[in-house]
MIBA-214308 format. One record per residue (C-alpha): z, y, x; chain; residue in three letters. Coordinates in steps of 0.05 Angstrom, whole numbers. Layout:
<node><zz>Z</zz><yy>Y</yy><xx>X</xx><cadena>A</cadena><residuo>ALA</residuo></node>
...
// end
This chain:
<node><zz>2034</zz><yy>1588</yy><xx>1232</xx><cadena>A</cadena><residuo>MET</residuo></node>
<node><zz>1995</zz><yy>1652</yy><xx>1244</xx><cadena>A</cadena><residuo>PRO</residuo></node>
<node><zz>1930</zz><yy>1660</yy><xx>1207</xx><cadena>A</cadena><residuo>HIS</residuo></node>
<node><zz>1878</zz><yy>1715</yy><xx>1213</xx><cadena>A</cadena><residuo>HIS</residuo></node>
<node><zz>1818</zz><yy>1723</yy><xx>1169</xx><cadena>A</cadena><residuo>GLN</residuo></node>
<node><zz>1768</zz><yy>1780</yy><xx>1165</xx><cadena>A</cadena><residuo>GLU</residuo></node>
<node><zz>1700</zz><yy>1795</yy><xx>1137</xx><cadena>A</cadena><residuo>SER</residuo></node>
<node><zz>1653</zz><yy>1848</yy><xx>1163</xx><cadena>A</cadena><residuo>ARG</residuo></node>
<node><zz>1585</zz><yy>1874</yy><xx>1141</xx><cadena>A</cadena><residuo>ILE</residuo></node>
<node><zz>1544</zz><yy>1888</yy><xx>1203</xx><cadena>A</cadena><residuo>LEU</residuo></node>
<node><zz>1474</zz><yy>1918</yy><xx>1215</xx><cadena>A</cadena><residuo>PRO</residuo></node>
<node><zz>1451</zz><yy>1857</yy><xx>1254</xx><cadena>A</cadena><residuo>TYR</residuo></node>
<node><zz>1417</zz><yy>1796</yy><xx>1227</xx><cadena>A</cadena><residuo>THR</residuo></node>
<node><zz>1457</zz><yy>1733</yy><xx>1214</xx><cadena>A</cadena><residuo>ALA</residuo></node>
<node><zz>1417</zz><yy>1698</yy><xx>1269</xx><cadena>A</cadena><residuo>ASP</residuo></node>
<node><zz>1432</zz><yy>1753</yy><xx>1319</xx><cadena>A</cadena><residuo>GLN</residuo></node>
<node><zz>1507</zz><yy>1750</yy><xx>1306</xx><cadena>A</cadena><residuo>MET</residuo></node>
<node><zz>1506</zz><yy>1674</yy><xx>1307</xx><cadena>A</cadena><residuo>TYR</residuo></node>
<node><zz>1472</zz><yy>1676</yy><xx>1375</xx><cadena>A</cadena><residuo>ALA</residuo></node>
<node><zz>1525</zz><yy>1723</yy><xx>1403</xx><cadena>A</cadena><residuo>VAL</residuo></node>
<node><zz>1583</zz><yy>1679</yy><xx>1382</xx><cadena>A</cadena><residuo>VAL</residuo></node>
<node><zz>1546</zz><yy>1614</yy><xx>1400</xx><cadena>A</cadena><residuo>ALA</residuo></node>
<node><zz>1534</zz><yy>1638</yy><xx>1472</xx><cadena>A</cadena><residuo>ASP</residuo></node>
<node><zz>1601</zz><yy>1611</yy><xx>1495</xx><cadena>A</cadena><residuo>ILE</residuo></node>
<node><zz>1581</zz><yy>1607</yy><xx>1568</xx><cadena>A</cadena><residuo>GLU</residuo></node>
<node><zz>1579</zz><yy>1683</yy><xx>1569</xx><cadena>A</cadena><residuo>ARG</residuo></node>
<node><zz>1649</zz><yy>1694</yy><xx>1539</xx><cadena>A</cadena><residuo>TYR</residuo></node>
<node><zz>1681</zz><yy>1713</yy><xx>1606</xx><cadena>A</cadena><residuo>PRO</residuo></node>
<node><zz>1630</zz><yy>1771</yy><xx>1611</xx><cadena>A</cadena><residuo>GLU</residuo></node>
<node><zz>1654</zz><yy>1806</yy><xx>1548</xx><cadena>A</cadena><residuo>PHE</residuo></node>
<node><zz>1712</zz><yy>1772</yy><xx>1514</xx><cadena>A</cadena><residuo>LEU</residuo></node>
<node><zz>1780</zz><yy>1802</yy><xx>1533</xx><cadena>A</cadena><residuo>PRO</residuo></node>
<node><zz>1829</zz><yy>1752</yy><xx>1561</xx><cadena>A</cadena><residuo>TRP</residuo></node>
<node><zz>1776</zz><yy>1699</yy><xx>1573</xx><cadena>A</cadena><residuo>CYS</residuo></node>
<node><zz>1778</zz><yy>1695</yy><xx>1649</xx><cadena>A</cadena><residuo>SER</residuo></node>
<node><zz>1738</zz><yy>1631</yy><xx>1655</xx><cadena>A</cadena><residuo>ARG</residuo></node>
<node><zz>1699</zz><yy>1583</yy><xx>1613</xx><cadena>A</cadena><residuo>LEU</residuo></node>
<node><zz>1668</zz><yy>1517</yy><xx>1632</xx><cadena>A</cadena><residuo>ARG</residuo></node>
<node><zz>1625</zz><yy>1473</yy><xx>1588</xx><cadena>A</cadena><residuo>VAL</residuo></node>
<node><zz>1648</zz><yy>1402</yy><xx>1601</xx><cadena>A</cadena><residuo>LYS</residuo></node>
<node><zz>1600</zz><yy>1367</yy><xx>1553</xx><cadena>A</cadena><residuo>ASN</residuo></node>
<node><zz>1544</zz><yy>1384</yy><xx>1505</xx><cadena>A</cadena><residuo>ARG</residuo></node>
<node><zz>1513</zz><yy>1337</yy><xx>1455</xx><cadena>A</cadena><residuo>GLU</residuo></node>
<node><zz>1459</zz><yy>1351</yy><xx>1403</xx><cadena>A</cadena><residuo>SER</residuo></node>
<node><zz>1450</zz><yy>1312</yy><xx>1339</xx><cadena>A</cadena><residuo>THR</residuo></node>
<node><zz>1404</zz><yy>1333</yy><xx>1283</xx><cadena>A</cadena><residuo>GLY</residuo></node>
<node><zz>1401</zz><yy>1405</yy><xx>1306</xx><cadena>A</cadena><residuo>GLY</residuo></node>
<node><zz>1477</zz><yy>1411</yy><xx>1311</xx><cadena>A</cadena><residuo>ILE</residuo></node>
<node><zz>1507</zz><yy>1421</yy><xx>1380</xx><cadena>A</cadena><residuo>ASP</residuo></node>
<node><zz>1576</zz><yy>1396</yy><xx>1396</xx><cadena>A</cadena><residuo>ILE</residuo></node>
<node><zz>1605</zz><yy>1428</yy><xx>1458</xx><cadena>A</cadena><residuo>VAL</residuo></node>
<node><zz>1669</zz><yy>1411</yy><xx>1494</xx><cadena>A</cadena><residuo>THR</residuo></node>
<node><zz>1691</zz><yy>1473</yy><xx>1531</xx><cadena>A</cadena><residuo>ALA</residuo></node>
<node><zz>1750</zz><yy>1490</yy><xx>1575</xx><cadena>A</cadena><residuo>GLU</residuo></node>
<node><zz>1773</zz><yy>1562</yy><xx>1572</xx><cadena>A</cadena><residuo>MET</residuo></node>
<node><zz>1824</zz><yy>1599</yy><xx>1615</xx><cadena>A</cadena><residuo>VAL</residuo></node>
<node><zz>1859</zz><yy>1654</yy><xx>1577</xx><cadena>A</cadena><residuo>VAL</residuo></node>
<node><zz>1897</zz><yy>1708</yy><xx>1615</xx><cadena>A</cadena><residuo>SER</residuo></node>
<node><zz>1939</zz><yy>1761</yy><xx>1582</xx><cadena>A</cadena><residuo>PHE</residuo></node>
<node><zz>1991</zz><yy>1798</yy><xx>1624</xx><cadena>A</cadena><residuo>LYS</residuo></node>
<node><zz>2036</zz><yy>1744</yy><xx>1653</xx><cadena>A</cadena><residuo>ALA</residuo></node>
<node><zz>2007</zz><yy>1691</yy><xx>1607</xx><cadena>A</cadena><residuo>PHE</residuo></node>
<node><zz>1953</zz><yy>1646</yy><xx>1636</xx><cadena>A</cadena><residuo>ARG</residuo></node>
<node><zz>1935</zz><yy>1582</yy><xx>1601</xx><cadena>A</cadena><residuo>GLU</residuo></node>
<node><zz>1878</zz><yy>1533</yy><xx>1601</xx><cadena>A</cadena><residuo>ARG</residuo></node>
<node><zz>1856</zz><yy>1496</yy><xx>1539</xx><cadena>A</cadena><residuo>TYR</residuo></node>
<node><zz>1799</zz><yy>1452</yy><xx>1516</xx><cadena>A</cadena><residuo>THR</residuo></node>
<node><zz>1763</zz><yy>1458</yy><xx>1449</xx><cadena>A</cadena><residuo>SER</residuo></node>
<node><zz>1708</zz><yy>1422</yy><xx>1413</xx><cadena>A</cadena><residuo>ARG</residuo></node>
<node><zz>1658</zz><yy>1473</yy><xx>1386</xx><cadena>A</cadena><residuo>VAL</residuo></node>
<node><zz>1609</zz><yy>1453</yy><xx>1332</xx><cadena>A</cadena><residuo>THR</residuo></node>
<node><zz>1548</zz><yy>1499</yy><xx>1329</xx><cadena>A</cadena><residuo>LEU</residuo></node>
<node><zz>1506</zz><yy>1492</yy><xx>1266</xx><cadena>A</cadena><residuo>ASP</residuo></node>
<node><zz>1448</zz><yy>1542</yy><xx>1267</xx><cadena>A</cadena><residuo>PRO</residuo></node>
<node><zz>1421</zz><yy>1519</yy><xx>1199</xx><cadena>A</cadena><residuo>ILE</residuo></node>
<node><zz>1486</zz><yy>1533</yy><xx>1162</xx><cadena>A</cadena><residuo>LYS</residuo></node>
<node><zz>1500</zz><yy>1590</yy><xx>1211</xx><cadena>A</cadena><residuo>ARG</residuo></node>
<node><zz>1571</zz><yy>1565</yy><xx>1225</xx><cadena>A</cadena><residuo>THR</residuo></node>
<node><zz>1611</zz><yy>1557</yy><xx>1288</xx><cadena>A</cadena><residuo>ILE</residuo></node>
<node><zz>1675</zz><yy>1517</yy><xx>1286</xx><cadena>A</cadena><residuo>GLU</residuo></node>
<node><zz>1724</zz><yy>1508</yy><xx>1343</xx><cadena>A</cadena><residuo>ALA</residuo></node>
<node><zz>1781</zz><yy>1457</yy><xx>1344</xx><cadena>A</cadena><residuo>VAL</residuo></node>
<node><zz>1833</zz><yy>1453</yy><xx>1399</xx><cadena>A</cadena><residuo>HIS</residuo></node>
<node><zz>1836</zz><yy>1385</yy><xx>1433</xx><cadena>A</cadena><residuo>ILE</residuo></node>
<node><zz>1879</zz><yy>1396</yy><xx>1495</xx><cadena>A</cadena><residuo>GLU</residuo></node>
<node><zz>1925</zz><yy>1450</yy><xx>1522</xx><cadena>A</cadena><residuo>GLY</residuo></node>
<node><zz>1986</zz><yy>1491</yy><xx>1502</xx><cadena>A</cadena><residuo>PRO</residuo></node>
<node><zz>1969</zz><yy>1494</yy><xx>1428</xx><cadena>A</cadena><residuo>PHE</residuo></node>
<node><zz>1995</zz><yy>1450</yy><xx>1373</xx><cadena>A</cadena><residuo>LYS</residuo></node>
<node><zz>1936</zz><yy>1477</yy><xx>1332</xx><cadena>A</cadena><residuo>GLN</residuo></node>
<node><zz>1879</zz><yy>1526</yy><xx>1346</xx><cadena>A</cadena><residuo>LEU</residuo></node>
<node><zz>1823</zz><yy>1523</yy><xx>1295</xx><cadena>A</cadena><residuo>ASP</residuo></node>
<node><zz>1772</zz><yy>1577</yy><xx>1282</xx><cadena>A</cadena><residuo>SER</residuo></node>
<node><zz>1709</zz><yy>1583</yy><xx>1241</xx><cadena>A</cadena><residuo>ILE</residuo></node>
<node><zz>1654</zz><yy>1635</yy><xx>1240</xx><cadena>A</cadena><residuo>TRP</residuo></node>
<node><zz>1605</zz><yy>1641</yy><xx>1182</xx><cadena>A</cadena><residuo>ARG</residuo></node>
<node><zz>1544</zz><yy>1687</yy><xx>1182</xx><cadena>A</cadena><residuo>PHE</residuo></node>
<node><zz>1513</zz><yy>1705</yy><xx>1116</xx><cadena>A</cadena><residuo>VAL</residuo></node>
<node><zz>1445</zz><yy>1740</yy><xx>1114</xx><cadena>A</cadena><residuo>PRO</residuo></node>
<node><zz>1441</zz><yy>1804</yy><xx>1074</xx><cadena>A</cadena><residuo>LEU</residuo></node>
<node><zz>1383</zz><yy>1850</yy><xx>1059</xx><cadena>A</cadena><residuo>GLU</residuo></node>
<node><zz>1402</zz><yy>1898</yy><xx>1114</xx><cadena>A</cadena><residuo>LYS</residuo></node>
<node><zz>1444</zz><yy>1859</yy><xx>1164</xx><cadena>A</cadena><residuo>GLY</residuo></node>
<node><zz>1494</zz><yy>1805</yy><xx>1152</xx><cadena>A</cadena><residuo>CYS</residuo></node>
<node><zz>1565</zz><yy>1789</yy><xx>1131</xx><cadena>A</cadena><residuo>GLU</residuo></node>
<node><zz>1608</zz><yy>1758</yy><xx>1185</xx><cadena>A</cadena><residuo>VAL</residuo></node>
<node><zz>1668</zz><yy>1718</yy><xx>1164</xx><cadena>A</cadena><residuo>ASN</residuo></node>
<node><zz>1719</zz><yy>1697</yy><xx>1216</xx><cadena>A</cadena><residuo>PHE</residuo></node>
<node><zz>1782</zz><yy>1656</yy><xx>1206</xx><cadena>A</cadena><residuo>SER</residuo></node>
<node><zz>1832</zz><yy>1630</yy><xx>1258</xx><cadena>A</cadena><residuo>ILE</residuo></node>
<node><zz>1897</zz><yy>1590</yy><xx>1254</xx><cadena>A</cadena><residuo>ASP</residuo></node>
<node><zz>1940</zz><yy>1575</yy><xx>1313</xx><cadena>A</cadena><residuo>PHE</residuo></node>
<node><zz>2008</zz><yy>1548</yy><xx>1334</xx><cadena>A</cadena><residuo>ALA</residuo></node>
<node><zz>2036</zz><yy>1538</yy><xx>1404</xx><cadena>A</cadena><residuo>PHE</residuo></node>
<node><zz>2074</zz><yy>1476</yy><xx>1424</xx><cadena>A</cadena><residuo>ARG</residuo></node>
<node><zz>2126</zz><yy>1521</yy><xx>1458</xx><cadena>A</cadena><residuo>SER</residuo></node>
<node><zz>2174</zz><yy>1561</yy><xx>1414</xx><cadena>A</cadena><residuo>ALA</residuo></node>
<node><zz>2177</zz><yy>1615</yy><xx>1467</xx><cadena>A</cadena><residuo>LEU</residuo></node>
<node><zz>2102</zz><yy>1623</yy><xx>1471</xx><cadena>A</cadena><residuo>LEU</residuo></node>
<node><zz>2099</zz><yy>1622</yy><xx>1395</xx><cadena>A</cadena><residuo>SER</residuo></node>
<node><zz>2148</zz><yy>1680</yy><xx>1388</xx><cadena>A</cadena><residuo>SER</residuo></node>
<node><zz>2111</zz><yy>1722</yy><xx>1440</xx><cadena>A</cadena><residuo>VAL</residuo></node>
<node><zz>2042</zz><yy>1706</yy><xx>1411</xx><cadena>A</cadena><residuo>ALA</residuo></node>
<node><zz>2062</zz><yy>1719</yy><xx>1339</xx><cadena>A</cadena><residuo>ASN</residuo></node>
<node><zz>2076</zz><yy>1792</yy><xx>1357</xx><cadena>A</cadena><residuo>VAL</residuo></node>
<node><zz>2007</zz><yy>1802</yy><xx>1388</xx><cadena>A</cadena><residuo>ALA</residuo></node>
<node><zz>1965</zz><yy>1755</yy><xx>1345</xx><cadena>A</cadena><residuo>PHE</residuo></node>
<node><zz>1936</zz><yy>1805</yy><xx>1296</xx><cadena>A</cadena><residuo>GLY</residuo></node>
<node><zz>1918</zz><yy>1853</yy><xx>1352</xx><cadena>A</cadena><residuo>PHE</residuo></node>
<node><zz>1886</zz><yy>1798</yy><xx>1394</xx><cadena>A</cadena><residuo>VAL</residuo></node>
<node><zz>1845</zz><yy>1770</yy><xx>1336</xx><cadena>A</cadena><residuo>ALA</residuo></node>
<node><zz>1819</zz><yy>1839</yy><xx>1315</xx><cadena>A</cadena><residuo>ALA</residuo></node>
<node><zz>1803</zz><yy>1857</yy><xx>1388</xx><cadena>A</cadena><residuo>ARG</residuo></node>
<node><zz>1765</zz><yy>1791</yy><xx>1395</xx><cadena>A</cadena><residuo>MET</residuo></node>
<node><zz>1721</zz><yy>1807</yy><xx>1334</xx><cadena>A</cadena><residuo>THR</residuo></node>
<node><zz>1708</zz><yy>1877</yy><xx>1361</xx><cadena>A</cadena><residuo>GLU</residuo></node>
<node><zz>1686</zz><yy>1847</yy><xx>1427</xx><cadena>A</cadena><residuo>SER</residuo></node>
<node><zz>1632</zz><yy>1805</yy><xx>1393</xx><cadena>A</cadena><residuo>PHE</residuo></node>
<node><zz>1607</zz><yy>1867</yy><xx>1355</xx><cadena>A</cadena><residuo>ILE</residuo></node>
<node><zz>1605</zz><yy>1906</yy><xx>1420</xx><cadena>A</cadena><residuo>THR</residuo></node>
<node><zz>1566</zz><yy>1849</yy><xx>1452</xx><cadena>A</cadena><residuo>ARG</residuo></node>
<node><zz>1515</zz><yy>1852</yy><xx>1395</xx><cadena>A</cadena><residuo>ALA</residuo></node>
<node><zz>1507</zz><yy>1927</yy><xx>1407</xx><cadena>A</cadena><residuo>GLU</residuo></node>
<node><zz>1496</zz><yy>1914</yy><xx>1481</xx><cadena>A</cadena><residuo>THR</residuo></node>
<node><zz>1444</zz><yy>1860</yy><xx>1468</xx><cadena>A</cadena><residuo>LEU</residuo></node>
<node><zz>1408</zz><yy>1888</yy><xx>1407</xx><cadena>A</cadena><residuo>TYR</residuo></node>
<node><zz>1423</zz><yy>1962</yy><xx>1406</xx><cadena>A</cadena><residuo>GLY</residuo></node>
<node><zz>1462</zz><yy>2001</yy><xx>1355</xx><cadena>A</cadena><residuo>ALA</residuo></node>
<node><zz>1447</zz><yy>1992</yy><xx>1280</xx><cadena>A</cadena><residuo>HIS</residuo></node>
<node><zz>1389</zz><yy>1944</yy><xx>1282</xx><cadena>A</cadena><residuo>ILE</residuo></node>
<node><zz>1376</zz><yy>1897</yy><xx>1223</xx><cadena>A</cadena><residuo>ALA</residuo></node>
// end
């Protein structure tokens, strides 16, 4: 099963980067391959939001819809997404945002597996590129919202 993990030191605060990744309704505006996103449900318990969201991913001839449960914890500065319906056997990701003196450390990890062997073989080739491009898209979004090199 493909796994991608990366850590970046960025000149934005942990709260700023958390806000960028937590703003899932805006993903179609800046996240490549996310052609549509719909929040189906949102619950809040003890400061933690649990969102059920349906995303349509389009990449060349590939177009799939899937639903995830996203847990947003602003106190711990973590965002976890777990696949609950769609073409994946597994799709789990976690973001962690660690405050630093001048900016923050962003840790991102994702694991996925398709139900279809054909989709798996195609996706395995592009997985590293797609995951890295996704991270870059969030950084670019932070630059758009907060300007370059602000901490």
